[in-house]
C-alpha positions in Angstrom: 49.3 42.5 72.6 46.3 44.7 72.4 45.5 46.6 69.2 44.2 50.1 69.4 43.7 52.9 67.0 44.0 55.7 69.6 46.9 54.3 71.6 50.2 53.1 70.1 52.7 52.6 73.0 55.5 51.4 70.8 55.2 54.5 68.6 55.3 56.8 71.6 58.4 55.0 73.0 60.1 55.4 69.6 59.1 59.1 69.5 60.5 59.8 73.0 63.7 58.1 72.2 64.1 60.0 68.9 63.5 63.3 70.8 66.0 62.6 73.6 68.6 61.5 71.2 68.0 64.5 69.0 68.6 66.8 72.0 71.8 64.8 73.0 73.0 65.1 69.4 72.4 68.8 69.3 74.3 69.3 72.6 77.1 67.2 71.3 77.2 69.1 68.1 77.4 72.4 70.0 80.3 71.1 72.2 82.2 69.9 69.1 81.6 73.2 67.3 82.6 75.5 70.2 85.2 73.4 71.8 83.7 74.0 75.2 81.9 71.5 77.5 80.2 74.4 79.3 78.3 76.7 77.0 75.6 77.8 79.4 74.9 77.7 83.1 72.6 74.7 82.5 75.5 72.6 81.2 77.3 72.8 84.6 76.2 75.5 87.1 78.9 74.9 89.7 81.6 74.3 87.0 80.6 77.7 85.4 81.3 79.6 88.7 84.6 77.8 89.2 85.8 78.5 85.7 84.8 82.2 86.0 87.1 82.6 89.0 89.9 80.8 87.2 89.5 83.0 84.1 89.6 86.1 86.3 92.9 85.0 87.8 94.4 84.0 84.5 93.5 87.4 82.9 95.2 89.4 85.7 98.1 87.0 86.0 98.9 87.5 82.3 99.0 91.2 82.8 101.1 90.9 86.0 103.6 88.8 84.1 103.9 91.6 81.5 104.2 94.2 84.3 107.2 92.2 85.7 108.9 92.1 82.3 108.5 95.9 81.9 109.8 96.4 85.5 112.8 94.3 84.9 113.6 96.1 81.7 113.5 99.5 83.5 115.8 98.2 86.2 118.2 96.8 83.6 118.3 100.2 81.9 119.1 101.8 85.3 121.8 99.3 86.0 123.3 99.7 82.5 123.7 103.5 83.2 125.3 102.7 86.6 127.6 100.2 85.0 129.0 102.7 82.5 129.4 105.2 85.4 131.4 102.7 87.3 133.7 102.4 84.3 134.0 106.2 84.3 134.7 106.3 88.0 137.5 103.7 87.6 139.0 105.8 84.9 138.9 108.8 87.2 140.5 106.9 90.0 143.3 105.8 87.7 143.9 109.5 86.8 143.9 110.4 90.5 146.5 107.7 91.2 148.6 109.0 88.4 148.3 112.6 89.6 149.5 111.6 93.1 153.0 110.7 91.7 155.4 113.6 92.3 157.1 112.9 89.0 154.4 114.9 87.4 155.0 118.5 86.6 152.4 121.3 87.0 151.7 121.0 83.3 151.2 117.2 83.6 148.8 117.6 86.5 146.9 120.3 84.6 146.4 117.9 81.7 145.4 115.1 84.0 142.9 117.5 85.7 141.3 118.4 82.4 140.7 114.8 81.5 139.5 114.1 85.1 137.0 117.0 84.9 135.6 115.9 81.5 135.0 112.4 82.9 133.3 114.0 85.8 130.9 115.8 83.5 130.0 112.4 81.9 129.2 111.1 85.3 126.8 114.0 85.8 125.4 113.4 82.3 124.6 109.7 83.1 122.7 110.8 86.3 120.8 113.5 84.5 119.9 111.8 81.2 119.4 108.0 81.8 115.8 107.4 80.6 113.2 104.7 80.4 110.2 105.3 78.0 111.2 109.0 77.7 111.2 109.5 81.4 114.4 110.4 83.4 115.3 107.9 86.0 118.0 109.4 88.3 117.5 113.2 87.7 115.7 115.3 90.3 112.0 114.5 90.1 112.7 111.5 87.9 110.9 108.2 88.0 113.2 106.5 90.5 113.3 109.5 92.8 110.0 108.5 94.3 108.6 105.2 95.6 108.0 102.7 92.9 105.3 100.0 92.9 105.9 97.0 90.7 102.6 95.2 90.4 103.8 91.6 90.2 100.6 89.8 91.1 96.8 89.8 90.8 95.9 91.7 93.9 97.1 94.7 96.0 99.3 92.5 98.3 101.2 91.0 95.3 103.5 93.9 94.6 107.1 95.0 95.1 107.6 98.4 96.5 111.0 100.1 96.0 112.1 103.5 97.4 115.5 104.5 96.1 115.3 108.3 96.4 117.7 108.6 99.4 120.3 106.3 97.8 120.1 108.2 94.4 120.3 111.5 96.2 123.5 110.4 98.1 125.0 109.1 94.9 124.2 112.4 93.1 125.7 114.4 95.8 128.9 112.3 95.9 129.3 113.1 92.2 128.0 116.7 91.7 128.3 118.5 95.1 130.0 121.8 94.3 133.2 123.0 96.0 133.3 126.3 97.8 133.2 129.3 95.4 135.0 132.2 96.9 137.2 135.2 96.5 136.9 138.7 97.9 133.9 139.4 95.6 132.3 136.0 96.0 131.8 135.6 92.3 134.7 133.6 90.8 135.3 130.0 91.2 138.7 130.0 92.9 140.6 128.2 95.6 141.0 131.5 97.6 138.7 132.1 100.6 140.2 135.4 101.7 143.0 137.8 100.8 144.8 140.5 102.7 146.2 143.0 100.2 148.1 146.2 100.6 151.5 145.1 101.9 154.5 146.4 99.9 154.9 144.4 96.7 158.6 144.1 97.2 158.2 142.5 100.5 159.3 138.9 100.8 158.8 138.4 104.5 156.7 135.5 105.7 156.3 137.0 109.1 152.9 137.2 110.6 150.9 140.4 110.2 149.1 141.4 113.4 146.1 143.5 114.0 144.8 145.7 116.8 141.2 144.5 116.7 139.4 141.1 117.0 139.3 139.2 113.7 136.7 136.6 112.9 137.2 133.8 110.3 134.1 132.1 109.1 133.4 129.7 106.2 130.2 129.7 104.2 129.2 126.7 102.1 125.7 128.0 101.5 126.7 131.3 99.9 130.2 130.5 98.9 131.2 134.1 99.2 134.6 135.1 100.3 135.6 137.7 102.9 136.9 141.2 102.8 140.6 142.0 103.3 141.8 145.0 105.2 144.9 146.9 104.1 148.0 147.4 106.2 151.6 148.4 105.6 154.6 146.2 105.6 155.3 145.0 109.1 152.7 147.4 110.4 150.1 146.9 113.1 147.1 148.4 111.3 143.6 147.4 112.1 142.5 144.6 109.8 139.1 143.1 109.6 139.0 139.6 108.1 135.5 138.2 107.6 134.7 135.0 105.7 130.9 134.3 105.7 129.9 131.5 108.0 129.8 127.9 106.8 126.2 126.8 107.5 124.5 123.5 107.6 120.9 122.9 106.5 119.6 124.6 109.6 121.5 127.7 108.9 123.6 127.6 112.1 127.3 128.4 112.1 129.4 125.3 112.1 132.9 126.8 111.9 134.1 130.0 113.6 137.5 131.1 114.7 138.1 134.4 116.6 141.7 135.8 116.8 142.2 138.1 119.7 143.6 141.6 119.3 147.3 141.8 118.8 147.6 138.1 117.9 149.5 137.2 114.8 147.6 135.8 111.8 149.6 132.7 111.1 149.0 129.3 109.5 148.8 127.9 113.0 145.9 130.1 113.8 144.1 129.2 110.7 144.6 125.4 111.0 143.5 125.5 114.7 139.9 125.9 113.5 138.9 122.3 114.2 135.4 122.6 112.6 136.7 124.4 109.5 139.5 121.9 109.1 137.0 119.0 109.2 135.3 120.6 106.2 138.4 121.7 104.3 140.4 119.0 102.7 143.5 121.2 102.8 144.2 124.7 103.9 147.3 126.8 104.1 148.6 130.4 104.3 150.8 131.6 101.5 152.7 134.9 101.0 153.6 135.2 97.4 156.7 137.3 96.7 155.2 139.5 94.0 152.0 140.4 95.8 152.8 139.8 99.4 149.3 138.6 100.4 147.8 136.1 102.7 145.6 133.5 100.9 143.6 130.8 102.5 143.4 127.9 100.0 141.2 124.8 100.2 139.9 121.8 98.4 136.4 121.4 99.7 134.5 118.1 100.4 133.0 118.3 97.0 131.6 115.7 94.6 134.2 113.7 92.6 133.5 115.7 89.4 134.6 118.9 91.2 137.7 117.5 93.0 141.2 118.9 92.3 144.4 117.0 91.5 146.7 120.0 92.0 149.2 118.1 94.2 149.7 114.6 95.6 147.7 115.2 98.8 144.6 116.4 96.9 145.1 113.6 94.4 145.2 110.9 97.1 142.1 112.4 98.8 140.4 112.2 95.4 141.5 108.6 95.0 140.0 107.7 98.4 136.8 109.6 97.7 136.5 107.8 94.3 137.0 104.5 95.9 134.1 105.2 98.3 131.9 106.4 95.5 132.7 103.2 93.4 131.7 101.1 96.4 128.4 103.1 96.7 127.6 102.6 93.0 128.3 98.9 93.5 126.0 98.7 96.4 123.3 100.4 94.4 123.7 98.1 91.5 123.5 95.1 94.0 120.2 96.5 95.2 118.9 96.8 91.7 120.1 93.3 90.9 118.5 91.8 94.0 115.1 93.4 93.0 115.5 92.1 89.5 115.9 88.6 90.9 112.8 89.1 93.1 110.8 90.1 90.1 112.1 87.2 88.1 111.2 84.9 90.9 107.7 86.3 90.9 107.5 85.8 87.2 108.5 82.1 87.5 105.9 81.6 90.2 103.3 83.2 88.0 104.3 80.9 85.2 103.7 77.9 87.5 100.3 79.2 88.7 99.2 80.2 85.2 100.1 76.8 83.7 98.4 74.7 86.4 95.3 76.9 86.6 94.9 76.8 82.9 95.1 73.1 83.0 92.5 72.9 85.7 90.2 75.3 83.8 90.5 73.2 80.6 89.6 70.0 82.4 86.4 71.6 83.5 85.4 73.8 80.6 86.9 72.4 77.5 85.4 69.7 75.3 87.1 66.2 75.3 86.8 65.6 71.6 87.5 61.8 71.9 84.7 61.4 74.4 82.4 63.8 72.6 82.8 62.2 69.2 81.8 58.9 70.8 78.7 60.5 72.3 77.9 62.2 69.0 78.1 59.0 67.0 76.0 57.1 69.6 73.2 59.7 69.5 73.1 59.6 65.7 72.9 55.8 65.7 70.1 55.9 68.3 68.2 58.5 66.3 68.3 56.3 63.2 67.2 53.3 65.1 64.4 55.3 66.8 63.1 56.3 63.3 63.1 52.7 62.2 61.2 51.6 65.3 58.7 54.4 64.9 58.1 53.2 61.4 57.5 49.6 62.6 55.2 50.8 65.4 53.1 52.7 62.9 52.9 49.7 60.7 51.2 47.8 63.5 47.9 49.7 62.9 47.6 48.0 59.6 46.7 44.8 61.4 43.4 46.5 62.5 42.6 47.1 58.8 43.1 43.5 58.0 40.8 42.4 60.8 38.1 44.8 59.6 38.3 43.4 56.0 37.7 39.9 57.2 
């Protein structure tokens, strides 16, 4: 071994070891302090990029899961409103079945009708006032009357789109569609479409009244206005104009028209022969009351269930059938909502799986393994201590040169 004042290889080796172990100890201390294995790009450049993508997914996935829970909550509120409406519809159907029994008196049917109408108003109330987060759901312009986008994933493709407007519109019409409103002035809500007045009040004849000019009978659902009645004497053959505004569809075209030729009797047979009008009217008939001696066309229009009448067994059974159809429609709508709730829940479960496994993979790359890191930390501390001791011994070697010089 050579002795040199300027060069001490052992000391340099000890110094290098002390420096390296100091850096290792500092990095180990940082990992133990932060809990992360990667604290800078220099720690693991590729791992940093991988973990960035994982963290991006996890952040979006967490929000998507919250979106799903909020979406399910809204659909559950909608379904709850429909479920109560189905109970109301069943109660109305029970009343319609009761009203169809001919043991009921007119007063009985009137009482049944009142309860039936009030239940109908509650159906309308449910459609108009069911809300989520202070927003109407079923009302015209409400949240569910336009296409819904439930963001159930982390990108644009991971979403559930739901368009229920047409279904809700049909349900609403089946409940709230008004019946025809008509009398000779077109202002009161009555069952009368047209009236022929002026015959002698003491007349009791049910014979047909004829006319000398062509008569047109039309039905108007758009305006709901009734027609005019021409006057004529008892048994006379006066000219009578009977005009009931045309029933129109959405395009404004006449869909029901009946012309009775001059000199032809105005009879129930003539009225009921209007095939198009009969298809729209649930019931129509001609009556000649004794006291007034007038012709009256009566009807129960194809209205929503809240506006249906239970005045006799035929109308009650028609209401019963309509209610059965509406209950089925409500059930189908609820099934649609339930199926979409299940889809959302399935998406949530899938997100749970992806979140759990992605988080585990992220942790294996980025997080500190404390058992392994504590071993490394203890090792670096021991090596630092030994390096200090070796440096001390290396520096002591120069004292041999002093001994030689003293000799």
